[in-house]
C-alpha positions in Angstrom: 124.2 146.6 116.9 122.9 148.3 114.3 123.9 148.0 110.6 126.5 151.4 111.2 127.8 149.9 114.4 129.2 146.4 112.7 130.4 148.3 109.2 132.7 150.6 111.0 134.2 147.2 112.7 135.5 146.7 108.9 139.3 146.2 109.0 141.1 145.3 105.7 142.4 141.6 105.8 144.4 140.3 102.8 143.1 137.2 101.9 143.6 137.7 98.2 144.5 134.5 96.0 143.3 132.2 99.3 140.8 129.2 98.7 138.0 128.7 100.7 137.4 125.0 101.5 136.2 124.6 105.5 136.6 127.1 108.1 139.4 125.2 109.8 141.5 126.8 106.5 140.6 130.3 108.4 141.0 132.1 111.6 138.3 133.7 113.8 139.4 137.1 112.8 139.7 136.4 109.4 136.3 134.7 109.1 135.2 138.1 111.5 136.5 140.0 108.7 134.1 138.0 105.9 131.3 138.5 108.2 131.7 142.1 108.5 132.9 142.8 104.6 129.1 140.9 103.9 127.4 143.0 105.9 129.5 146.5 104.8 128.5 145.0 101.2 124.7 144.7 102.0 124.7 148.1 103.3 126.2 149.8 100.0 123.6 146.9 98.0 120.5 148.4 100.2 121.7 152.3 99.5 122.3 152.0 96.0 126.3 152.7 96.3 128.4 151.1 93.9 130.6 148.5 94.6 132.3 146.6 92.0 136.1 145.8 92.8 135.7 142.8 90.7 135.6 144.8 87.0 137.3 142.3 84.7 137.2 139.3 86.3 135.3 135.9 86.1 134.7 133.2 88.0 133.8 129.6 87.2 130.5 127.7 88.8 131.1 124.0 88.3 127.6 122.4 89.3 127.5 118.6 89.6 124.3 119.0 92.0 121.8 121.4 91.1 120.9 124.3 93.5 118.2 127.6 93.4 120.4 129.6 96.1 124.3 128.7 95.4 123.8 129.5 91.8 121.4 132.4 91.8 124.0 134.2 94.7 126.9 133.8 93.2 125.7 134.8 89.4 124.0 137.6 90.9 126.8 138.1 93.0 129.3 138.5 90.6 127.7 140.3 88.2 126.8 143.3 91.1 130.5 143.1 91.7 131.3 144.3 88.1 132.5 140.7 87.1 131.3 137.9 84.9 129.8 134.3 86.0 130.2 131.2 83.9 127.6 128.4 84.5 129.5 124.7 84.1 127.4 121.6 84.8 129.3 118.3 84.6 128.1 117.8 81.0 129.5 121.5 79.9 132.7 120.7 80.7 135.6 117.2 80.2 135.8 116.5 83.9 132.3 115.0 83.2 133.8 113.0 80.3 136.7 111.7 82.2 139.7 114.4 82.2 141.8 114.7 85.3 140.8 117.2 87.4 144.5 118.1 87.7 144.1 119.1 83.8 141.3 120.6 84.4 142.3 122.8 87.3 145.2 124.1 85.3 143.3 125.0 81.9 140.7 126.3 84.1 143.0 128.8 86.0 144.7 130.2 82.2 140.9 131.2 81.6 139.3 132.5 85.3 140.0 134.4 88.4 138.1 132.0 90.5 136.1 128.8 91.1 133.2 127.8 92.9 132.7 123.6 92.9 129.3 122.3 94.4 129.8 118.5 94.1 129.4 115.3 95.8 132.7 113.7 96.9 134.7 116.5 99.3 138.2 115.1 97.5 136.7 116.8 94.2 137.3 120.2 96.1 140.6 119.5 97.7 142.1 118.4 94.2 141.2 120.9 92.0 142.4 123.5 95.1 145.5 121.6 95.0 146.1 122.1 91.1 144.8 125.3 90.6 146.4 128.7 90.6 143.4 130.8 91.0 141.2 130.0 94.0 138.9 127.6 94.6 135.5 128.2 96.6 133.9 125.1 98.1 129.8 125.9 97.3 128.9 122.4 99.0 130.3 119.1 98.8 129.3 116.3 101.1 131.7 116.9 103.8 131.5 120.2 104.0 128.7 123.5 103.4 130.8 126.8 104.9 129.2 129.2 101.9 125.5 128.3 103.8 127.3 128.8 107.4 128.9 132.0 106.0 125.3 133.6 105.6 124.1 131.6 109.6 126.7 133.4 110.9 126.1 136.8 109.1 122.1 136.4 110.1 123.1 135.8 113.7 125.3 139.2 113.7 122.9 140.9 112.4 120.1 139.6 114.8 122.1 138.5 117.7 124.8 141.3 117.6 127.3 138.8 118.4 128.6 135.4 118.0 130.6 134.6 121.1 129.0 133.0 124.3 126.0 132.0 121.7 124.8 128.6 121.7 123.1 126.8 118.7 121.2 124.0 118.2 121.0 121.8 115.6 118.3 118.9 114.8 118.6 116.4 112.1 120.8 114.7 110.2 124.8 114.5 110.5 125.6 115.7 107.4 128.1 118.6 105.8 125.9 121.2 107.2 126.4 119.5 110.9 129.9 119.6 110.0 130.5 123.4 109.1 128.2 124.6 111.9 130.0 122.6 114.8 133.8 124.0 112.8 132.5 127.4 112.1 130.8 127.6 115.8 134.1 126.6 117.6 136.0 129.2 115.4 133.7 132.0 116.3 133.7 130.8 120.4 129.9 129.1 120.0 128.3 126.8 121.9 126.9 124.1 119.3 125.0 121.3 120.1 124.5 118.3 117.4 121.1 116.1 117.9 120.9 113.0 114.9 118.9 109.6 115.6 121.2 106.9 116.5 123.5 105.7 113.5 123.1 109.7 111.8 125.6 110.8 113.6 128.6 113.6 112.7 131.5 112.4 111.3 133.9 111.7 114.9 136.7 113.4 113.1 135.1 116.1 112.8 133.6 116.2 116.0 137.0 116.1 117.8 138.4 118.4 115.4 135.9 120.8 116.6 136.0 120.2 120.1 139.7 121.3 119.6 139.3 124.2 118.5 136.8 124.8 121.1 138.8 124.4 123.8 140.8 127.1 122.1 137.6 129.6 122.0 136.1 128.7 125.3 133.5 127.3 123.7 131.2 123.7 124.0 130.3 121.3 121.2 128.2 118.7 121.9 126.9 115.6 120.0 123.9 113.9 121.8 120.8 112.2 120.6 117.9 114.0 122.6 116.8 116.6 120.9 115.5 118.2 123.9 119.1 118.7 125.3 120.4 119.9 122.4 117.7 122.7 122.5 117.6 123.6 125.6 118.5 127.0 126.6 119.5 127.1 122.5 120.0 131.2 121.2 119.4 129.7 117.7 117.9 126.2 116.2 118.6 125.0 112.9 117.6 121.8 111.0 117.8 120.4 107.3 116.2 118.0 104.9 116.4 114.3 106.6 117.7 112.8 103.2 119.9 114.9 101.4 120.7 115.2 97.7 121.7 112.0 97.0 119.8 109.9 99.8 116.5 110.5 98.3 116.0 106.6 98.0 116.7 106.5 102.0 113.6 109.1 102.1 111.1 106.3 103.5 113.7 104.7 106.3 114.6 108.7 107.0 111.1 109.4 108.2 111.0 106.4 110.6 114.4 106.8 111.8 114.1 111.1 112.8 109.9 111.1 113.1 111.1 112.1 116.9 113.1 114.7 115.6 111.2 117.1 114.1 111.4 121.0 115.0 108.4 121.7 116.3 106.4 124.3 118.8 106.7 121.7 121.4 110.5 121.4 121.4 110.8 125.2 121.0 109.5 125.7 124.4 113.1 124.2 125.3 114.7 127.2 123.6 115.1 130.6 124.5 111.8 133.0 124.5 113.9 135.3 121.5 115.1 132.0 119.8 116.1 132.3 115.7 115.0 129.6 113.6 117.0 128.8 110.8 117.0 126.3 108.3 119.3 126.3 105.2 116.5 125.7 102.9 115.0 123.7 100.6 112.7 123.0 103.2 109.8 119.6 103.9 106.8 121.4 106.3 105.5 118.8 108.2 108.7 117.0 107.9 111.6 118.3 109.3 109.9 121.3 110.9 106.4 122.3 111.4 104.7 125.1 109.6 103.9 126.8 113.1 108.1 126.8 113.5 109.3 127.7 109.9 106.6 130.5 109.4 106.2 131.5 112.6 107.9 135.1 114.1 111.0 133.8 115.1 111.9 132.4 112.1 114.9 134.0 109.6 114.8 131.7 106.6 114.5 134.4 103.8 116.8 136.9 105.9 119.4 133.7 105.6 118.4 132.6 102.1 119.5 136.4 101.5 121.8 136.5 103.2 123.9 133.9 100.9 124.2 136.7 98.4 125.9 139.3 100.2 128.2 136.5 102.2 129.5 135.2 99.2 129.7 139.3 97.6 132.3 139.0 100.5 133.8 136.1 100.0 134.8 136.5 96.3 135.8 140.2 96.9 138.5 139.1 99.5 140.0 136.1 97.7 139.6 137.8 94.2 140.2 141.5 94.6 143.5 143.0 92.7 
């Protein structure tokens, strides 16, 4: 599917004022609208066509967890949309010094047009959204990473031309990435197989939620201890670091637990010949993935990383425009 064919499909869906916390809050049609809008905005950017629907708007970026891609993509994206992004570390605002989330949300709502928060506890996101009068975007929590998956799906759509019916295999920790991939894939009619070591499975409630959604969309959600089973006939193979931010002290223990779960050339023999390899980055070559796979011809990690910019521009434009 060409970029022109994809952008022709964009039909306006009104998402103004909505929060973006997890895929369960959105219909498949709304998610597809965001993806098509992201591809359209990317095309405008590549062709030098101005697109600034957020002139005069400001988004506050609350960071309790540091980031390369999240910070740069949101700041640059907001600038390109004609608005301004304000970086707020936990040391910059009173939230980090004992002010309640309720009070912070109410005050920021008087100054800003939107909030992105990248945090540890998922309750920080939901509580902020509950009390804020402006859109709140989940830039990452320990339970979910929907902004990343939005960019992932954009990348798949650009290279495969569709989402429905494809099989995505995720090999690694049953973490926030696994959760959002399961929920998002189920919403979009993609089959998803999650392979983790015993003791590192995704949250059982999220698995059941994803399976319930998959029944409606006609897809399948599989959780297994076999990386080979997950990767068999996969269109997309995905992995993440073995020890995410906040779990660094478990690095040595996890290296032993995940030793048989490296995504390498031997494992990839079970995937489809034209499989896509994705990784949310940062990556540790020689640990969760071999250099031959992540730097090989099937790897699209830098297209994927770039699409954080375009997907989040679409998100901000859809939620924050007049």
